[in-house]
N, C-alpha and C positions, 0 to 999 in steps of 0.2 A: 711121718716116721712110724708112729704108733696110732692105731685107730681102734677104739673099743665101741662096740655097738650092742646095746641091749644085754649087757652082761648080767646074768642072774645066778645067784648061788644061795641055797638055803642050808644052814647049819643049825640043827635043832630049832630053836625059836627065833633065830636071827637070820636076816636076809640081806644080801646085796641086791638092790631093787632096780634091775634093768638100767644099769649105768651106761651112759654113752659119752665119750669124750675123745679128743685127739691131742696128741703131744707132738710138737714140731721137732724136727731133727736139730741136734745140737742146742737144745733149750734146757732150762732148769724148771721143772714142773713140780709144784708143791701141792700135796693133798693135805689140807688143814682140817682137823677135826678133834673132838674130845676123845679121851680114852674110851674104847668100847664102841666107837662109831663104825668100825669095819675097815679101817685103813690097812692094817696088816693083812687081813683076809683078802683085800683087793690086790695088794702086792703079790701075795702067794698065787692068786688067780692069774695075774699077768705072767708070773714066772712058770706056770704050769704045775705048781704043787697042788693046787685045788682044781678039781674038775668042774667046769661051769657050763651053763647054757649061754647062748648068744655067740658073738663073733669077736675075735681079736686078730688084728692084722698088723704086721710089721713090714715096713717097706713094701706095702701093697700085697704081701703074701699072707694068706690066712694061716695062723699058727695056733688056733684054738685048741686043737687036739695033739699038738706036738709035745713030746716029753720035755722036761726042763733042760736036759743036756743038749737038745737040738735048737733051742731058742737063742742061744748066744747072749744071754742076759747075765749080768753080775748082780748078786744079792748080798747086801750087808745087813744082817739082823741086828736088833737092838742089843742082844747079848753077844754079838760078834761071831760066835760059833767057830772059833779058831781050833786048830788041832793041837791039843795040849802036849802031845809027845814029840812035837817038832819044834825046831828053832824058828825064830822070826823069819829068817831067810827062806827056810824050807816051806813055811806057810805061804809066803808071798809067791814063790815060783811053782806052787803045787799044780797049777793049771797046765804047765808045760808037759806034764806026764800024759795028758790026754788030748792036748790041742797044740797045733804048731803055732808058735809065737815068733814072729819075725823080729830079728835083732834083739833077742831077749836079754843079752848082757847089757846092751846100751839102754834098753827100756828099764831094766831093774835099777841100774845106776841113776837114771833120771828120776824114777819114782821115789827111790830112797832119799835122794837129795831134795826133791820137791817136798816130801812130807817130813823131812828132817828126822830120819830114824837111823842114820848111819851108826850111831853108837849102841844100838840095841839089836843089830842084825844077828848076832850069835847067841843072844839070850834065849832062855826058855820062856814060853808064853805065860806060865803061871807066876813069873816074877815081874810081870808088867803092870803098870797102873791102868786105870780105865781109859785115860786119854791115849796111852801108848797102844793099848789093844785096839782102840778105835782106828788109829792111824794104820796099824798093821792090817786090819780087816779091809780098810779102803785100798791099801797098797795091793793086797791080794786080788781084790776085785778089779782094780785098774789093770794089773798085769795081764789078766786074761783077755784084755782088749775087747770088752763086751760092746755090743751095739747099744745096749741100754743098761744103765746102772740103777738098781732099785735100792733105796736106802730107807730102812725102817727105824725111825726115831734115832738117828745116828749120834745125836749129841746128849741123849738122856743120861748116859753114864759118865759123861765127861765133866771134870772139875770146871766150875764156872770161870776160873782164872785163865783157862786155856780155850774157852769156847770161841772167843773172837778170832783167834788165829786159825782154829780148825774151820770155822765158817768161811774164812777167806780162802783156805785151801779147797774147800768144797766148791766154792764159786769159780775157782780157777780151773777145776778139772775139766769142765765142758770144753773150753777152747784148747787147753793144753793137750788133751788126749782125744779130741774129736769124738766125744761121746754125748749121749743124752742122759739126763738124770730125772728120775721120779723119786721124790723125797717126801715121806709122810711125817707129820709132826702135829703136836697140839700147841706148839709155841708160836705165838703171833710174831715175835721179834725175829725168829729164824725165818719164818715165811716171808716177812717184809724185806729182809736183807737178801735172801737167796733167790727168790722166785722171779722168773720171767712171767709165769702165769700161775694162778692159784685156783684150785677146786676146793670148795667148802663142802665137807662131808658130814652129815648128821644122820645117825640111825640108819646106816646102810644106803642113804640116798645122797646124790650130789645135787646140791641146791643152787649153786652158782659157780660159774667158771669164767675167768677173764684175766686181763692184765692185773698185775699186783695192786697198783694204786686204785684201779677201778673197783676191785672186789673189796679191799680193806676200807675204802672211803665212801663207796656207794652201794651198800647192800641192796639186792633187788627184792627182798621180802623180809617180813618181820622176824622170822626164825633166824635168818642169817644175821640180821642186825643185833638181836639179843645175844647170839653166840659171840659176835665180835665185840661185845661190851658197849654198844651204843647206849647213851643215856638220854633222858628227857624225850621219850617216845610217846607221842600223843596223836590223836586223830587229826587229819589235816583240816577238818572243819573248824578247829580252834583258830586257824589262821584265816578263816573265811572261805575255804574251798568246800565245794559240795560233792566232791568225788568220794564215793563209798569205798571202804576197804583200802584207803590210802592214808599213810601216816607220815609224820615228819619227826626229825630228831635234830637236836642242837647240842654241840659239844659244850660241856660245863665251863670250859675255859673261854668260850666265846660270848658268854652272857655278860651284859653290862648293867650296872645299877646306877641310878641317878635320882636326884631330887627334883629334876625338871624333865619334861618330856623331850627326849633327844630326837634329832632328825634321823631316825632310823625307820626302816620299813615296818618293823613290828615293835611297838612300845606299849606296855601294859602297866596299869596300876597294880601294885602288889603289896603284900604284907609279909615281912620276914617271919618265918615260922621257927627256924632254928639256926644257930651259928655254932660251928665247931672249929677250934683252932688246931691246925696241924703244923708240922715243923716250919714249912716255908709258905704256907697258904692257909686260907680259911675255907671250910665247906659251908655253903650258905644254902638253906632251903627256903624257897619263897613261894607263897600261895598266890596263884593267879586264876581267877574264875574257877575256883574249886580244884585246880590242878596244882600239884607241888613240883616246882622246878628245882633242879639241883645245879648249883654253880660253884666254881672254884675261883677264889679271888686272891691274887698275890697280896702278901702282908702289907707292902708299902701302899698299895691302892686301897686295901681294906681300912687301914688307919685313917686315910683321908675321908672315906665315906662314913665312918663311924656307924656301921650297920649294927643294929641290936634287934633282939626278938621283939615282935609286935610293932616294929617301926614300919611306917608306910612310905613307899617310894615308887619309882618306876623301874621295871625290868625291860631292857631293850635288846633286840637281836637284829643283826644285819641280815638282809635277804641272802647274801652270798654264803652265810654260815648255816643256812637251813638245808638239811639233807632230806629229800623226799623218798619214801619207801613204799 
Protein backbone atom coordinates (compact mmCIF):
# COMPACT_ATOMS: atom_id res chain seq x y z
CA UNK A 1 0.00 0.00 0.00
CA UNK A 2 2.68 2.49 1.10
CA UNK A 3 6.34 2.16 0.19
CA UNK A 4 9.05 4.52 1.39
CA UNK A 5 12.53 4.34 -0.09
CA UNK A 6 15.58 6.25 1.13
CA UNK A 7 13.55 9.10 2.60
CA UNK A 8 15.90 11.88 3.72
CA UNK A 9 15.15 15.20 5.40
CA UNK A 10 17.41 17.66 7.20
CA UNK A 11 15.96 20.26 9.58
CA UNK A 12 18.71 22.35 11.15
CA UNK A 13 20.86 19.82 13.03
CA UNK A 14 18.32 16.95 12.87
CA UNK A 15 17.98 14.41 10.04
CA UNK A 16 15.66 11.66 8.93
CA UNK A 17 18.36 9.34 7.69
CA UNK A 18 17.39 7.50 4.49
CA UNK A 19 14.39 5.65 5.90
CA UNK A 20 12.98 2.71 3.96
CA UNK A 21 9.92 0.67 4.91
CA UNK A 22 6.60 -0.67 3.62
CA UNK A 23 3.12 -0.64 5.13
CA UNK A 24 0.59 -3.25 4.02
CA UNK A 25 -2.96 -2.33 3.04
CA UNK A 26 -5.51 -2.45 5.87
CA UNK A 27 -2.84 -2.88 8.53
CA UNK A 28 -2.05 -1.04 11.76
CA UNK A 29 1.58 0.14 11.64
CA UNK A 30 3.16 1.73 14.71
CA UNK A 31 6.31 3.85 14.75
CA UNK A 32 7.71 3.56 18.27
CA UNK A 33 10.32 5.97 19.56
CA UNK A 34 11.27 8.47 22.25
CA UNK A 35 10.20 12.11 22.08
CA UNK A 36 12.53 13.91 19.68
CA UNK A 37 13.31 10.84 17.57
CA UNK A 38 11.68 12.33 14.43
CA UNK A 39 8.34 10.51 14.47
CA UNK A 40 6.15 13.57 13.81
CA UNK A 41 8.57 14.82 11.16
CA UNK A 42 8.23 11.46 9.41
CA UNK A 43 4.42 11.65 9.46
CA UNK A 44 4.55 15.18 8.03
CA UNK A 45 6.89 13.92 5.31
CA UNK A 46 4.44 11.18 4.38
CA UNK A 47 1.57 13.69 4.37
CA UNK A 48 3.44 16.08 2.05
CA UNK A 49 3.83 18.84 4.65
CA UNK A 50 7.62 18.44 4.58
CA UNK A 51 9.61 18.35 1.34
CA UNK A 52 11.92 15.36 1.26
CA UNK A 53 14.50 13.53 -0.80
CA UNK A 54 13.90 9.89 -1.69
CA UNK A 55 10.70 8.26 -2.89
CA UNK A 56 7.22 7.70 -1.46
CA UNK A 57 4.75 5.42 -3.25
CA UNK A 58 1.08 4.82 -2.49
CA UNK A 59 -0.66 1.97 -4.31
CA UNK A 60 2.41 1.82 -6.60
CA UNK A 61 1.99 5.46 -7.64
CA UNK A 62 4.80 7.85 -6.72
CA UNK A 63 3.49 10.67 -4.55
CA UNK A 64 6.78 12.16 -3.32
CA UNK A 65 6.08 15.62 -4.74
CA UNK A 66 2.28 15.66 -4.57
CA UNK A 67 0.75 18.39 -2.34
CA UNK A 68 -1.04 17.18 0.82
CA UNK A 69 -4.54 17.68 -0.61
CA UNK A 70 -3.82 15.28 -3.49
CA UNK A 71 -2.55 12.40 -1.34
CA UNK A 72 -5.90 11.51 0.21
CA UNK A 73 -4.37 10.96 3.66
CA UNK A 74 -6.02 11.80 6.98
CA UNK A 75 -3.87 13.37 9.73
CA UNK A 76 -4.73 13.56 13.43
CA UNK A 77 -2.22 15.72 15.28
CA UNK A 78 -1.31 15.37 18.94
CA UNK A 79 -3.20 18.60 19.74
CA UNK A 80 -6.07 17.64 17.37
CA UNK A 81 -6.13 20.99 15.39
CA UNK A 82 -9.92 21.28 15.38
CA UNK A 83 -11.79 24.34 14.11
CA UNK A 84 -12.73 26.29 17.28
CA UNK A 85 -15.44 28.36 15.59
CA UNK A 86 -17.39 25.28 14.43
CA UNK A 87 -19.59 22.76 16.17
CA UNK A 88 -18.54 19.13 16.54
CA UNK A 89 -20.82 18.17 13.64
CA UNK A 90 -19.36 20.82 11.31
CA UNK A 91 -15.82 19.79 12.22
CA UNK A 92 -16.55 16.18 11.33
CA UNK A 93 -18.19 16.86 7.95
CA UNK A 94 -15.75 19.60 6.91
CA UNK A 95 -14.10 17.45 4.21
CA UNK A 96 -17.43 17.26 2.31
CA UNK A 97 -16.85 20.89 1.26
CA UNK A 98 -13.93 19.93 -0.96
CA UNK A 99 -14.33 16.18 -1.56
CA UNK A 100 -17.21 13.99 -2.70
CA UNK A 101 -18.15 11.68 0.17
CA UNK A 102 -20.41 8.78 -0.80
CA UNK A 103 -23.39 8.11 1.47
CA UNK A 104 -22.22 10.88 3.76
CA UNK A 105 -25.31 10.89 6.00
CA UNK A 106 -25.06 7.16 6.65
CA UNK A 107 -21.31 7.47 7.16
CA UNK A 108 -21.71 10.31 9.66
CA UNK A 109 -24.31 8.33 11.61
CA UNK A 110 -22.08 5.25 11.69
CA UNK A 111 -18.97 7.17 12.82
CA UNK A 112 -20.87 9.07 15.51
CA UNK A 113 -22.36 5.85 16.87
CA UNK A 114 -19.04 4.00 16.60
CA UNK A 115 -17.10 6.67 18.54
CA UNK A 116 -20.01 7.32 20.94
CA UNK A 117 -20.19 11.07 20.41
CA UNK A 118 -23.94 11.47 19.73
CA UNK A 119 -24.41 13.68 22.80
CA UNK A 120 -21.79 16.27 21.81
CA UNK A 121 -22.58 16.79 18.10
CA UNK A 122 -23.96 20.30 18.59
CA UNK A 123 -21.44 21.46 21.17
CA UNK A 124 -18.65 23.95 20.64
CA UNK A 125 -15.11 22.55 20.43
CA UNK A 126 -13.78 24.72 23.28
CA UNK A 127 -16.19 23.04 25.73
CA UNK A 128 -14.87 19.51 25.10
CA UNK A 129 -12.52 17.40 27.21
CA UNK A 130 -9.26 16.04 25.81
CA UNK A 131 -10.82 12.61 25.21
CA UNK A 132 -13.82 14.15 23.44
CA UNK A 133 -11.59 16.27 21.22
CA UNK A 134 -9.59 13.19 20.35
CA UNK A 135 -12.72 11.33 19.25
CA UNK A 136 -13.90 14.30 17.18
CA UNK A 137 -10.51 14.56 15.48
CA UNK A 138 -10.66 10.85 14.65
CA UNK A 139 -14.24 11.19 13.41
CA UNK A 140 -13.26 14.07 11.11
CA UNK A 141 -10.34 12.10 9.70
CA UNK A 142 -12.41 8.93 9.14
CA UNK A 143 -15.27 10.87 7.52
CA UNK A 144 -12.93 12.03 4.74
CA UNK A 145 -12.46 8.33 3.82
CA UNK A 146 -8.66 8.53 3.56
CA UNK A 147 -6.50 5.84 1.98
CA UNK A 148 -4.14 6.23 4.90
CA UNK A 149 -4.74 7.60 8.40
CA UNK A 150 -1.75 9.21 10.15
CA UNK A 151 -2.00 9.48 13.94
CA UNK A 152 0.48 11.61 15.90
CA UNK A 153 0.56 10.50 19.57
CA UNK A 154 -3.27 10.37 19.55
CA UNK A 155 -3.60 9.22 23.17
CA UNK A 156 -1.19 11.65 24.84
CA UNK A 157 -3.92 14.12 25.88
CA UNK A 158 -6.49 11.49 26.83
CA UNK A 159 -7.43 10.77 30.44
CA UNK A 160 -5.98 7.34 31.39
CA UNK A 161 -9.46 6.15 32.45
CA UNK A 162 -10.66 6.41 28.82
CA UNK A 163 -7.47 5.18 27.15
CA UNK A 164 -8.47 1.51 26.93
CA UNK A 165 -11.80 2.22 25.23
CA UNK A 166 -10.18 4.61 22.75
CA UNK A 167 -7.47 2.07 21.95
CA UNK A 168 -10.17 -0.47 21.16
CA UNK A 169 -11.84 2.09 18.86
CA UNK A 170 -8.55 2.72 17.09
CA UNK A 171 -7.99 -1.01 16.59
CA UNK A 172 -11.46 -1.41 15.09
CA UNK A 173 -11.09 1.46 12.58
CA UNK A 174 -8.95 -0.56 10.15
CA UNK A 175 -11.57 -3.23 9.40
CA UNK A 176 -14.67 -1.11 9.91
CA UNK A 177 -13.63 1.66 7.49
CA UNK A 178 -11.27 -0.28 5.22
CA UNK A 179 -8.31 1.97 5.88
CA UNK A 180 -4.65 1.73 6.84
CA UNK A 181 -3.19 3.40 9.94
CA UNK A 182 0.28 4.67 10.78
CA UNK A 183 0.41 5.61 14.46
CA UNK A 184 3.43 7.17 16.19
CA UNK A 185 3.93 6.83 19.93
CA UNK A 186 6.52 6.53 22.68
CA UNK A 187 4.21 4.22 24.67
CA UNK A 188 5.14 0.51 24.60
CA UNK A 189 1.70 -0.57 25.83
CA UNK A 190 -0.05 1.26 22.99
CA UNK A 191 2.31 -0.27 20.46
CA UNK A 192 1.90 -3.78 21.88
CA UNK A 193 -1.92 -3.64 21.84
CA UNK A 194 -2.49 -1.86 18.53
CA UNK A 195 0.26 -2.78 16.10
CA UNK A 196 0.35 -5.46 13.44
CA UNK A 197 3.90 -4.30 12.76
CA UNK A 198 6.27 -1.97 14.62
CA UNK A 199 9.14 0.19 13.44
CA UNK A 200 11.54 1.30 16.20
CA UNK A 201 12.81 4.82 15.50
CA UNK A 202 15.80 6.36 17.31
CA UNK A 203 17.48 9.66 16.41
CA UNK A 204 15.99 9.84 12.92
CA UNK A 205 16.84 6.23 12.06
CA UNK A 206 14.62 3.16 11.84
CA UNK A 207 16.60 0.42 13.57
CA UNK A 208 14.15 -2.49 13.44
CA UNK A 209 10.88 -3.33 11.70
CA UNK A 210 8.79 -6.45 12.11
CA UNK A 211 5.78 -8.16 13.64
CA UNK A 212 4.88 -6.79 17.04
CA UNK A 213 5.88 -9.82 19.16
CA UNK A 214 9.13 -10.23 17.27
CA UNK A 215 10.25 -6.62 17.71
CA UNK A 216 9.22 -6.29 21.37
CA UNK A 217 10.67 -9.65 22.42
CA UNK A 218 13.63 -10.12 20.06
CA UNK A 219 15.51 -6.86 19.50
CA UNK A 220 18.05 -7.19 16.71
CA UNK A 221 20.66 -4.85 18.17
CA UNK A 222 21.88 -3.42 21.46
CA UNK A 223 20.41 0.06 20.91
CA UNK A 224 16.89 -1.30 20.37
CA UNK A 225 17.21 -3.65 23.36
CA UNK A 226 18.16 -0.78 25.69
CA UNK A 227 15.38 1.43 24.33
CA UNK A 228 12.84 -1.36 24.93
CA UNK A 229 14.01 -1.67 28.53
CA UNK A 230 15.75 -5.04 28.37
CA UNK A 231 17.73 -5.83 31.54
CA UNK A 232 20.73 -8.01 32.31
CA UNK A 233 22.50 -7.38 29.01
CA UNK A 234 25.94 -8.97 28.90
CA UNK A 235 28.44 -10.29 26.36
CA UNK A 236 27.52 -13.75 25.07
CA UNK A 237 31.00 -14.96 26.05
CA UNK A 238 29.64 -15.07 29.61
CA UNK A 239 27.56 -18.09 28.51
CA UNK A 240 30.50 -19.71 26.72
CA UNK A 241 29.96 -18.34 23.21
CA UNK A 242 32.90 -16.93 21.25
CA UNK A 243 31.00 -14.65 18.88
CA UNK A 244 32.17 -11.05 19.08
CA UNK A 245 29.65 -8.19 19.22
CA UNK A 246 26.92 -10.57 20.34
CA UNK A 247 25.05 -10.10 23.59
CA UNK A 248 22.36 -11.82 25.60
CA UNK A 249 19.64 -10.66 27.97
CA UNK A 250 17.44 -12.37 30.51
CA UNK A 251 14.18 -11.09 31.99
CA UNK A 252 14.57 -10.33 35.74
CA UNK A 253 11.38 -12.33 36.36
CA UNK A 254 12.90 -15.47 34.82
CA UNK A 255 15.91 -15.76 37.13
CA UNK A 256 15.81 -18.56 39.70
CA UNK A 257 17.81 -18.71 42.95
CA UNK A 258 18.55 -21.95 44.76
CA UNK A 259 20.89 -23.41 47.35
CA UNK A 260 21.72 -26.36 45.12
CA UNK A 261 22.74 -26.48 41.50
CA UNK A 262 19.50 -26.87 39.57
CA UNK A 263 19.09 -28.88 36.37
CA UNK A 264 19.17 -25.79 34.17
CA UNK A 265 21.28 -24.98 31.12
CA UNK A 266 22.90 -22.05 32.90
CA UNK A 267 23.53 -22.23 36.65
CA UNK A 268 26.18 -20.09 38.35
CA UNK A 269 27.50 -19.66 41.87
CA UNK A 270 26.64 -16.17 43.05
CA UNK A 271 26.65 -13.82 46.02
CA UNK A 272 23.70 -11.60 46.90
CA UNK A 273 24.80 -7.96 46.69
CA UNK A 274 21.60 -6.11 47.53
CA UNK A 275 17.94 -6.80 48.38
CA UNK A 276 15.13 -4.26 48.08
CA UNK A 277 11.54 -4.91 49.18
CA UNK A 278 8.78 -3.59 46.89
CA UNK A 279 4.98 -3.87 47.32
CA UNK A 280 4.52 -7.37 45.86
CA UNK A 281 8.08 -8.50 45.12
CA UNK A 282 11.74 -8.12 45.98
CA UNK A 283 14.46 -6.69 43.78
CA UNK A 284 17.58 -8.80 44.13
CA UNK A 285 21.03 -7.92 42.79
CA UNK A 286 23.40 -10.88 42.53
CA UNK A 287 27.10 -10.91 41.66
CA UNK A 288 28.21 -13.62 39.24
CA UNK A 289 31.79 -13.57 37.90
CA UNK A 290 32.06 -9.80 38.45
CA UNK A 291 28.71 -9.21 36.68
CA UNK A 292 25.70 -7.88 38.60
CA UNK A 293 22.40 -9.53 37.64
CA UNK A 294 19.05 -7.99 38.54
CA UNK A 295 16.15 -10.28 39.47
CA UNK A 296 12.55 -9.83 40.61
CA UNK A 297 11.36 -12.41 43.12
CA UNK A 298 7.68 -12.73 44.23
CA UNK A 299 7.28 -12.24 47.99
CA UNK A 300 5.99 -15.77 48.67
CA UNK A 301 8.99 -17.30 46.89
CA UNK A 302 11.45 -14.86 48.47
CA UNK A 303 10.28 -15.77 51.97
CA UNK A 304 11.08 -19.44 51.29
CA UNK A 305 14.56 -18.62 49.96
CA UNK A 306 15.49 -16.30 52.82
CA UNK A 307 17.90 -14.39 50.59
CA UNK A 308 20.10 -11.85 52.37
CA UNK A 309 22.97 -9.62 51.41
CA UNK A 310 26.33 -11.46 51.29
CA UNK A 311 24.58 -14.84 51.16
CA UNK A 312 26.02 -17.35 48.67
CA UNK A 313 23.76 -19.47 46.47
CA UNK A 314 23.14 -20.42 42.83
CA UNK A 315 21.56 -18.26 40.14
CA UNK A 316 20.00 -20.33 37.36
CA UNK A 317 18.49 -19.50 33.95
CA UNK A 318 16.56 -21.68 31.50
CA UNK A 319 17.96 -21.66 27.97
CA UNK A 320 14.51 -20.76 26.59
CA UNK A 321 14.55 -17.53 28.64
CA UNK A 322 17.78 -16.24 27.11
CA UNK A 323 17.38 -13.63 24.35
CA UNK A 324 20.38 -13.19 22.08
CA UNK A 325 21.06 -9.76 20.63
